[in-house]
MARKOL-742708 format. One record per residue (C-alpha): residue number from 1; residue in three letters; x, y, z. Coordinates in steps of 0.2 Angstrom, whole numbers, plus 5000, padded with zeros to 4 digits. Layout:
N
<rec resi="NUM" resn="ala" u="X" v="Y" w="Z"/>
...
//
This chain:
312
<rec resi="1" resn="met" u="4170" v="5487" w="4792"/>
<rec resi="2" resn="lys" u="4181" v="5485" w="4777"/>
<rec resi="3" resn="tyr" u="4177" v="5502" w="4770"/>
<rec resi="4" resn="ile" u="4180" v="5510" w="4787"/>
<rec resi="5" resn="ile" u="4197" v="5502" w="4788"/>
<rec resi="6" resn="phe" u="4201" v="5507" w="4770"/>
<rec resi="7" resn="ile" u="4197" v="5525" w="4773"/>
<rec resi="8" resn="leu" u="4207" v="5525" w="4789"/>
<rec resi="9" resn="ser" u="4222" v="5518" w="4779"/>
<rec resi="10" resn="ile" u="4221" v="5531" w="4766"/>
<rec resi="11" resn="phe" u="4220" v="5544" w="4780"/>
<rec resi="12" resn="ile" u="4236" v="5537" w="4788"/>
<rec resi="13" resn="leu" u="4245" v="5536" w="4772"/>
<rec resi="14" resn="ile" u="4241" v="5555" w="4768"/>
<rec resi="15" resn="ile" u="4245" v="5562" w="4785"/>
<rec resi="16" resn="ser" u="4260" v="5552" w="4789"/>
<rec resi="17" resn="pro" u="4273" v="5563" w="4780"/>
<rec resi="18" resn="phe" u="4267" v="5578" w="4789"/>
<rec resi="19" resn="tyr" u="4270" v="5572" w="4807"/>
<rec resi="20" resn="gly" u="4287" v="5569" w="4816"/>
<rec resi="21" resn="gln" u="4299" v="5576" w="4829"/>
<rec resi="22" resn="ile" u="4300" v="5593" w="4819"/>
<rec resi="23" resn="asp" u="4284" v="5602" w="4816"/>
<rec resi="24" resn="leu" u="4282" v="5608" w="4798"/>
<rec resi="25" resn="ser" u="4273" v="5624" w="4792"/>
<rec resi="26" resn="leu" u="4261" v="5619" w="4778"/>
<rec resi="27" resn="asn" u="4265" v="5636" w="4770"/>
<rec resi="28" resn="asn" u="4283" v="5632" w="4768"/>
<rec resi="29" resn="ile" u="4282" v="5614" w="4763"/>
<rec resi="30" resn="phe" u="4280" v="5618" w="4745"/>
<rec resi="31" resn="thr" u="4292" v="5633" w="4745"/>
<rec resi="32" resn="pro" u="4308" v="5628" w="4737"/>
<rec resi="33" resn="asn" u="4324" v="5629" w="4747"/>
<rec resi="34" resn="thr" u="4316" v="5630" w="4764"/>
<rec resi="35" resn="met" u="4320" v="5619" w="4778"/>
<rec resi="36" resn="glu" u="4302" v="5612" w="4778"/>
<rec resi="37" resn="asn" u="4303" v="5608" w="4760"/>
<rec resi="38" resn="lys" u="4319" v="5598" w="4761"/>
<rec resi="39" resn="ile" u="4313" v="5589" w="4777"/>
<rec resi="40" resn="phe" u="4296" v="5584" w="4768"/>
<rec resi="41" resn="phe" u="4303" v="5579" w="4751"/>
<rec resi="42" resn="asp" u="4320" v="5573" w="4755"/>
<rec resi="43" resn="ile" u="4316" v="5564" w="4772"/>
<rec resi="44" resn="arg" u="4298" v="5562" w="4777"/>
<rec resi="45" resn="leu" u="4290" v="5557" w="4760"/>
<rec resi="46" resn="pro" u="4304" v="5545" w="4755"/>
<rec resi="47" resn="arg" u="4302" v="5537" w="4772"/>
<rec resi="48" resn="val" u="4284" v="5534" w="4770"/>
<rec resi="49" resn="ile" u="4285" v="5527" w="4753"/>
<rec resi="50" resn="leu" u="4300" v="5516" w="4759"/>
<rec resi="51" resn="ala" u="4289" v="5510" w="4774"/>
<rec resi="52" resn="phe" u="4275" v="5506" w="4762"/>
<rec resi="53" resn="leu" u="4285" v="5496" w="4750"/>
<rec resi="54" resn="val" u="4294" v="5486" w="4763"/>
<rec resi="55" resn="gly" u="4278" v="5482" w="4773"/>
<rec resi="56" resn="ser" u="4270" v="5476" w="4757"/>
<rec resi="57" resn="ile" u="4284" v="5464" w="4753"/>
<rec resi="58" resn="leu" u="4285" v="5457" w="4770"/>
<rec resi="59" resn="ala" u="4266" v="5455" w="4771"/>
<rec resi="60" resn="leu" u="4264" v="5447" w="4754"/>
<rec resi="61" resn="gly" u="4279" v="5436" w="4758"/>
<rec resi="62" resn="gly" u="4271" v="5430" w="4774"/>
<rec resi="63" resn="leu" u="4255" v="5425" w="4764"/>
<rec resi="64" resn="val" u="4266" v="5415" w="4752"/>
<rec resi="65" resn="phe" u="4276" v="5406" w="4765"/>
<rec resi="66" resn="gln" u="4261" v="5402" w="4776"/>
<rec resi="67" resn="ser" u="4252" v="5395" w="4760"/>
<rec resi="68" resn="val" u="4267" v="5385" w="4754"/>
<rec resi="69" resn="phe" u="4272" v="5378" w="4771"/>
<rec resi="70" resn="lys" u="4254" v="5376" w="4776"/>
<rec resi="71" resn="asn" u="4260" v="5383" w="4793"/>
<rec resi="72" resn="pro" u="4251" v="5399" w="4800"/>
<rec resi="73" resn="met" u="4267" v="5403" w="4810"/>
<rec resi="74" resn="ala" u="4278" v="5404" w="4794"/>
<rec resi="75" resn="thr" u="4285" v="5421" w="4789"/>
<rec resi="76" resn="pro" u="4298" v="5428" w="4776"/>
<rec resi="77" resn="phe" u="4311" v="5427" w="4790"/>
<rec resi="78" resn="thr" u="4308" v="5409" w="4794"/>
<rec resi="79" resn="leu" u="4321" v="5402" w="4782"/>
<rec resi="80" resn="gly" u="4335" v="5412" w="4790"/>
<rec resi="81" resn="val" u="4336" v="5425" w="4776"/>
<rec resi="82" resn="ala" u="4336" v="5440" w="4788"/>
<rec resi="83" resn="ser" u="4349" v="5431" w="4800"/>
<rec resi="84" resn="gly" u="4361" v="5429" w="4785"/>
<rec resi="85" resn="ala" u="4359" v="5447" w="4780"/>
<rec resi="86" resn="thr" u="4362" v="5453" w="4798"/>
<rec resi="87" resn="leu" u="4377" v="5442" w="4800"/>
<rec resi="88" resn="phe" u="4386" v="5448" w="4785"/>
<rec resi="89" resn="thr" u="4381" v="5466" w="4790"/>
<rec resi="90" resn="ala" u="4390" v="5464" w="4806"/>
<rec resi="91" resn="leu" u="4405" v="5457" w="4796"/>
<rec resi="92" resn="ala" u="4405" v="5472" w="4785"/>
<rec resi="93" resn="ile" u="4405" v="5484" w="4800"/>
<rec resi="94" resn="ile" u="4419" v="5475" w="4809"/>
<rec resi="95" resn="leu" u="4430" v="5474" w="4793"/>
<rec resi="96" resn="gly" u="4427" v="5493" w="4791"/>
<rec resi="97" resn="phe" u="4416" v="5492" w="4776"/>
<rec resi="98" resn="ser" u="4401" v="5501" w="4784"/>
<rec resi="99" resn="ala" u="4398" v="5511" w="4767"/>
<rec resi="100" resn="tyr" u="4394" v="5494" w="4759"/>
<rec resi="101" resn="val" u="4382" v="5487" w="4772"/>
<rec resi="102" resn="ser" u="4368" v="5485" w="4761"/>
<rec resi="103" resn="leu" u="4378" v="5475" w="4748"/>
<rec resi="104" resn="phe" u="4385" v="5464" w="4762"/>
<rec resi="105" resn="ala" u="4368" v="5461" w="4769"/>
<rec resi="106" resn="phe" u="4361" v="5456" w="4752"/>
<rec resi="107" resn="phe" u="4376" v="5445" w="4749"/>
<rec resi="108" resn="gly" u="4372" v="5436" w="4765"/>
<rec resi="109" resn="ala" u="4354" v="5434" w="4762"/>
<rec resi="110" resn="met" u="4358" v="5427" w="4744"/>
<rec resi="111" resn="ile" u="4371" v="5414" w="4751"/>
<rec resi="112" resn="thr" u="4357" v="5408" w="4764"/>
<rec resi="113" resn="ile" u="4345" v="5406" w="4749"/>
<rec resi="114" resn="ile" u="4358" v="5396" w="4739"/>
<rec resi="115" resn="ile" u="4362" v="5385" w="4754"/>
<rec resi="116" resn="leu" u="4343" v="5382" w="4757"/>
<rec resi="117" resn="phe" u="4339" v="5377" w="4740"/>
<rec resi="118" resn="ser" u="4355" v="5366" w="4738"/>
<rec resi="119" resn="ile" u="4349" v="5356" w="4753"/>
<rec resi="120" resn="ser" u="4331" v="5356" w="4747"/>
<rec resi="121" resn="lys" u="4336" v="5345" w="4733"/>
<rec resi="122" resn="arg" u="4338" v="5331" w="4745"/>
<rec resi="123" resn="phe" u="4320" v="5332" w="4751"/>
<rec resi="124" resn="asp" u="4304" v="5326" w="4743"/>
<rec resi="125" resn="phe" u="4295" v="5342" w="4738"/>
<rec resi="126" resn="thr" u="4281" v="5339" w="4750"/>
<rec resi="127" resn="gln" u="4293" v="5339" w="4765"/>
<rec resi="128" resn="thr" u="4291" v="5358" w="4767"/>
<rec resi="129" resn="ser" u="4293" v="5356" w="4786"/>
<rec resi="130" resn="ser" u="4311" v="5349" w="4783"/>
<rec resi="131" resn="leu" u="4316" v="5365" w="4773"/>
<rec resi="132" resn="leu" u="4308" v="5375" w="4787"/>
<rec resi="133" resn="leu" u="4319" v="5366" w="4800"/>
<rec resi="134" resn="val" u="4334" v="5369" w="4790"/>
<rec resi="135" resn="gly" u="4330" v="5387" w="4790"/>
<rec resi="136" resn="ile" u="4328" v="5387" w="4809"/>
<rec resi="137" resn="ala" u="4345" v="5378" w="4811"/>
<rec resi="138" resn="leu" u="4353" v="5391" w="4800"/>
<rec resi="139" resn="ser" u="4346" v="5405" w="4810"/>
<rec resi="140" resn="phe" u="4353" v="5398" w="4826"/>
<rec resi="141" resn="phe" u="4370" v="5395" w="4818"/>
<rec resi="142" resn="tyr" u="4370" v="5413" w="4811"/>
<rec resi="143" resn="ser" u="4365" v="5420" w="4829"/>
<rec resi="144" resn="ala" u="4379" v="5411" w="4837"/>
<rec resi="145" resn="ala" u="4391" v="5418" w="4824"/>
<rec resi="146" resn="leu" u="4384" v="5435" w="4827"/>
<rec resi="147" resn="met" u="4387" v="5433" w="4846"/>
<rec resi="148" resn="val" u="4406" v="5430" w="4841"/>
<rec resi="149" resn="leu" u="4406" v="5446" w="4831"/>
<rec resi="150" resn="tyr" u="4398" v="5456" w="4845"/>
<rec resi="151" resn="phe" u="4412" v="5449" w="4857"/>
<rec resi="152" resn="ile" u="4426" v="5454" w="4845"/>
<rec resi="153" resn="ser" u="4419" v="5471" w="4840"/>
<rec resi="154" resn="asn" u="4422" v="5488" w="4849"/>
<rec resi="155" resn="leu" u="4408" v="5499" w="4857"/>
<rec resi="156" resn="glu" u="4405" v="5509" w="4841"/>
<rec resi="157" resn="gln" u="4404" v="5494" w="4830"/>
<rec resi="158" resn="ser" u="4392" v="5485" w="4842"/>
<rec resi="159" resn="tyr" u="4380" v="5500" w="4842"/>
<rec resi="160" resn="glu" u="4380" v="5500" w="4823"/>
<rec resi="161" resn="ile" u="4376" v="5481" w="4822"/>
<rec resi="162" resn="met" u="4363" v="5483" w="4836"/>
<rec resi="163" resn="arg" u="4354" v="5497" w="4826"/>
<rec resi="164" resn="phe" u="4354" v="5486" w="4810"/>
<rec resi="165" resn="thr" u="4346" v="5472" w="4819"/>
<rec resi="166" resn="met" u="4332" v="5483" w="4826"/>
<rec resi="167" resn="gly" u="4327" v="5489" w="4808"/>
<rec resi="168" resn="ser" u="4328" v="5507" w="4802"/>
<rec resi="169" resn="leu" u="4318" v="5517" w="4790"/>
<rec resi="170" resn="asp" u="4330" v="5532" w="4790"/>
<rec resi="171" resn="ile" u="4333" v="5537" w="4772"/>
<rec resi="172" resn="val" u="4337" v="5553" w="4762"/>
<rec resi="173" resn="gly" u="4331" v="5554" w="4744"/>
<rec resi="174" resn="phe" u="4323" v="5541" w="4733"/>
<rec resi="175" resn="ser" u="4338" v="5531" w="4727"/>
<rec resi="176" resn="asn" u="4334" v="5515" w="4737"/>
<rec resi="177" resn="ile" u="4316" v="5517" w="4734"/>
<rec resi="178" resn="tyr" u="4317" v="5514" w="4715"/>
<rec resi="179" resn="ile" u="4325" v="5497" w="4719"/>
<rec resi="180" resn="leu" u="4312" v="5492" w="4731"/>
<rec resi="181" resn="leu" u="4298" v="5498" w="4720"/>
<rec resi="182" resn="ile" u="4305" v="5486" w="4706"/>
<rec resi="183" resn="ala" u="4306" v="5472" w="4719"/>
<rec resi="184" resn="ser" u="4289" v="5475" w="4726"/>
<rec resi="185" resn="met" u="4280" v="5476" w="4709"/>
<rec resi="186" resn="phe" u="4289" v="5461" w="4702"/>
<rec resi="187" resn="leu" u="4284" v="5451" w="4718"/>
<rec resi="188" resn="leu" u="4266" v="5457" w="4717"/>
<rec resi="189" resn="ser" u="4265" v="5453" w="4698"/>
<rec resi="190" resn="phe" u="4273" v="5436" w="4701"/>
<rec resi="191" resn="val" u="4261" v="5431" w="4715"/>
<rec resi="192" resn="ile" u="4246" v="5437" w="4705"/>
<rec resi="193" resn="phe" u="4251" v="5427" w="4690"/>
<rec resi="194" resn="tyr" u="4253" v="5411" w="4701"/>
<rec resi="195" resn="lys" u="4237" v="5414" w="4711"/>
<rec resi="196" resn="arg" u="4227" v="5399" w="4703"/>
<rec resi="197" resn="asp" u="4242" v="5388" w="4707"/>
<rec resi="198" resn="leu" u="4243" v="5395" w="4725"/>
<rec resi="199" resn="leu" u="4225" v="5390" w="4727"/>
<rec resi="200" resn="leu" u="4228" v="5372" w="4721"/>
<rec resi="201" resn="leu" u="4243" v="5371" w="4733"/>
<rec resi="202" resn="leu" u="4232" v="5376" w="4747"/>
<rec resi="203" resn="thr" u="4220" v="5362" w="4743"/>
<rec resi="204" resn="ser" u="4233" v="5348" w="4743"/>
<rec resi="205" resn="tyr" u="4248" v="5343" w="4734"/>
<rec resi="206" resn="glu" u="4239" v="5328" w="4727"/>
<rec resi="207" resn="phe" u="4225" v="5338" w="4720"/>
<rec resi="208" resn="ala" u="4237" v="5350" w="4712"/>
<rec resi="209" resn="leu" u="4246" v="5335" w="4704"/>
<rec resi="210" resn="leu" u="4230" v="5329" w="4697"/>
<rec resi="211" resn="lys" u="4226" v="5346" w="4690"/>
<rec resi="212" resn="gly" u="4243" v="5344" w="4680"/>
<rec resi="213" resn="leu" u="4252" v="5357" w="4691"/>
<rec resi="214" resn="asn" u="4271" v="5355" w="4693"/>
<rec resi="215" resn="ala" u="4270" v="5357" w="4712"/>
<rec resi="216" resn="lys" u="4288" v="5355" w="4716"/>
<rec resi="217" resn="ala" u="4293" v="5369" w="4703"/>
<rec resi="218" resn="ile" u="4280" v="5381" w="4709"/>
<rec resi="219" resn="asn" u="4284" v="5378" w="4727"/>
<rec resi="220" resn="tyr" u="4302" v="5382" w="4725"/>
<rec resi="221" resn="thr" u="4299" v="5396" w="4712"/>
<rec resi="222" resn="leu" u="4287" v="5405" w="4724"/>
<rec resi="223" resn="leu" u="4299" v="5403" w="4739"/>
<rec resi="224" resn="leu" u="4314" v="5409" w="4728"/>
<rec resi="225" resn="val" u="4306" v="5425" w="4722"/>
<rec resi="226" resn="val" u="4299" v="5429" w="4739"/>
<rec resi="227" resn="ser" u="4316" v="5426" w="4747"/>
<rec resi="228" resn="ile" u="4325" v="5437" w="4735"/>
<rec resi="229" resn="ser" u="4312" v="5451" w="4737"/>
<rec resi="230" resn="val" u="4314" v="5450" w="4756"/>
<rec resi="231" resn="ala" u="4333" v="5450" w="4754"/>
<rec resi="232" resn="ile" u="4332" v="5466" w="4745"/>
<rec resi="233" resn="ala" u="4321" v="5474" w="4758"/>
<rec resi="234" resn="val" u="4332" v="5468" w="4773"/>
<rec resi="235" resn="ser" u="4348" v="5473" w="4765"/>
<rec resi="236" resn="ile" u="4341" v="5491" w="4764"/>
<rec resi="237" resn="val" u="4331" v="5493" w="4781"/>
<rec resi="238" resn="gly" u="4337" v="5478" w="4791"/>
<rec resi="239" resn="pro" u="4326" v="5464" w="4798"/>
<rec resi="240" resn="ile" u="4308" v="5470" w="4803"/>
<rec resi="241" resn="gly" u="4299" v="5456" w="4811"/>
<rec resi="242" resn="phe" u="4281" v="5451" w="4813"/>
<rec resi="243" resn="val" u="4274" v="5461" w="4798"/>
<rec resi="244" resn="gly" u="4273" v="5445" w="4788"/>
<rec resi="245" resn="leu" u="4264" v="5436" w="4802"/>
<rec resi="246" resn="ile" u="4252" v="5449" w="4808"/>
<rec resi="247" resn="val" u="4245" v="5456" w="4792"/>
<rec resi="248" resn="pro" u="4240" v="5440" w="4783"/>
<rec resi="249" resn="his" u="4230" v="5433" w="4798"/>
<rec resi="250" resn="ile" u="4221" v="5450" w="4801"/>
<rec resi="251" resn="leu" u="4216" v="5451" w="4783"/>
<rec resi="252" resn="lys" u="4210" v="5433" w="4783"/>
<rec resi="253" resn="thr" u="4200" v="5436" w="4798"/>
<rec resi="254" resn="ile" u="4192" v="5452" w="4791"/>
<rec resi="255" resn="tyr" u="4189" v="5446" w="4773"/>
<rec resi="256" resn="lys" u="4186" v="5428" w="4777"/>
<rec resi="257" resn="lys" u="4192" v="5423" w="4759"/>
<rec resi="258" resn="ser" u="4205" v="5411" w="4752"/>
<rec resi="259" resn="ala" u="4223" v="5417" w="4751"/>
<rec resi="260" resn="asn" u="4223" v="5418" w="4732"/>
<rec resi="261" resn="leu" u="4209" v="5431" w="4734"/>
<rec resi="262" resn="leu" u="4219" v="5442" w="4747"/>
<rec resi="263" resn="ile" u="4235" v="5445" w="4737"/>
<rec resi="264" resn="leu" u="4231" v="5464" w="4733"/>
<rec resi="265" resn="pro" u="4223" v="5468" w="4751"/>
<rec resi="266" resn="ile" u="4238" v="5460" w="4760"/>
<rec resi="267" resn="phe" u="4250" v="5469" w="4749"/>
<rec resi="268" resn="phe" u="4241" v="5486" w="4752"/>
<rec resi="269" resn="tyr" u="4238" v="5484" w="4771"/>
<rec resi="270" resn="gly" u="4255" v="5477" w="4774"/>
<rec resi="271" resn="gly" u="4262" v="5493" w="4768"/>
<rec resi="272" resn="ile" u="4249" v="5503" w="4778"/>
<rec resi="273" resn="phe" u="4253" v="5493" w="4794"/>
<rec resi="274" resn="leu" u="4272" v="5498" w="4793"/>
<rec resi="275" resn="val" u="4268" v="5516" w="4789"/>
<rec resi="276" resn="phe" u="4257" v="5516" w="4804"/>
<rec resi="277" resn="cys" u="4271" v="5508" w="4815"/>
<rec resi="278" resn="asp" u="4283" v="5521" w="4808"/>
<rec resi="279" resn="leu" u="4271" v="5535" w="4812"/>
<rec resi="280" resn="ile" u="4271" v="5529" w="4830"/>
<rec resi="281" resn="ala" u="4290" v="5527" w="4831"/>
<rec resi="282" resn="arg" u="4292" v="5545" w="4825"/>
<rec resi="283" resn="asn" u="4280" v="5553" w="4837"/>
<rec resi="284" resn="leu" u="4285" v="5546" w="4854"/>
<rec resi="285" resn="asn" u="4294" v="5562" w="4860"/>
<rec resi="286" resn="thr" u="4310" v="5553" w="4862"/>
<rec resi="287" resn="ser" u="4327" v="5560" w="4859"/>
<rec resi="288" resn="ser" u="4328" v="5550" w="4843"/>
<rec resi="289" resn="asp" u="4316" v="5539" w="4832"/>
<rec resi="290" resn="val" u="4312" v="5522" w="4840"/>
<rec resi="291" resn="pro" u="4318" v="5508" w="4829"/>
<rec resi="292" resn="ile" u="4304" v="5502" w="4818"/>
<rec resi="293" resn="gly" u="4308" v="5484" w="4823"/>
<rec resi="294" resn="val" u="4304" v="5488" w="4841"/>
<rec resi="295" resn="val" u="4287" v="5495" w="4837"/>
<rec resi="296" resn="thr" u="4282" v="5480" w="4826"/>
<rec resi="297" resn="ser" u="4288" v="5468" w="4839"/>
<rec resi="298" resn="phe" u="4278" v="5476" w="4853"/>
<rec resi="299" resn="leu" u="4263" v="5474" w="4842"/>
<rec resi="300" resn="gly" u="4268" v="5457" w="4835"/>
<rec resi="301" resn="ala" u="4273" v="5447" w="4850"/>
<rec resi="302" resn="pro" u="4256" v="5448" w="4859"/>
<rec resi="303" resn="phe" u="4247" v="5444" w="4843"/>
<rec resi="304" resn="phe" u="4259" v="5429" w="4841"/>
<rec resi="305" resn="ile" u="4254" v="5423" w="4858"/>
<rec resi="306" resn="tyr" u="4236" v="5425" w="4854"/>
<rec resi="307" resn="leu" u="4238" v="5415" w="4838"/>
<rec resi="308" resn="ile" u="4246" v="5401" w="4847"/>
<rec resi="309" resn="leu" u="4232" v="5401" w="4860"/>
<rec resi="310" resn="lys" u="4218" v="5402" w="4847"/>
<rec resi="311" resn="lys" u="4226" v="5388" w="4837"/>
<rec resi="312" resn="lys" u="4228" v="5377" w="4852"/>
//
């Protein structure tokens, strides 16, 4: 089963750049200065790499959040990082700074992180549910503020904001990919470095303390690194939900291993999952590509309900 899934994943990764709304002639793809060559190397290939890196960050972030919070429903967006990025994106659009949307989104996400970790100092480090509730409260506040911005925006601005909230993998060239590559590799390396500590945290905080682990520092460090990586991803592609929820649970069901042994599989298959969703979004014969967030939500919402029913 595992090998079949792996082979299918590699197959999806290989064929994904070749399929889209415009059919490409294989003979012309590698011919310089042809339309097929530009579409493949400037649009399709960067988009597939972008989807893989973003999916990897979100899936691995989901694993870390579920482990730290000991909550199977926790995702990288639980703390309101995506909501903060969305609010500041809307603010940039309304103020006429559409060219700096990514910068504003990252700034909004980082402000959210600063607020969260400032408030977290008032809690005992074992009270992760309190931090979770603060994140949810911030998300509601950001949503209310976003509604106000919708109300005062014009039609064109509302459309731009709406497109961002649905997530988009539209990209030309590799400029943003280098940033995401650094963020994803740093996140992966960091989580692998702390995989033993992650196992101890999964066991219990008391056991981790008995083993000499500074559980508070590890908790907050993991959350901070994941939040910053997710902030970078969201600032570039917008909020793409359910990836961090679906992939870790599916991999735990297939591999039946502890979270610290699933770091690489979740990183890899998180990327594959988003590449697959993007392949669907680009091949529905619509007048334009369906926003990637719509596809992941269609797949994620039923799974979320199934998870709730299974956990009773």
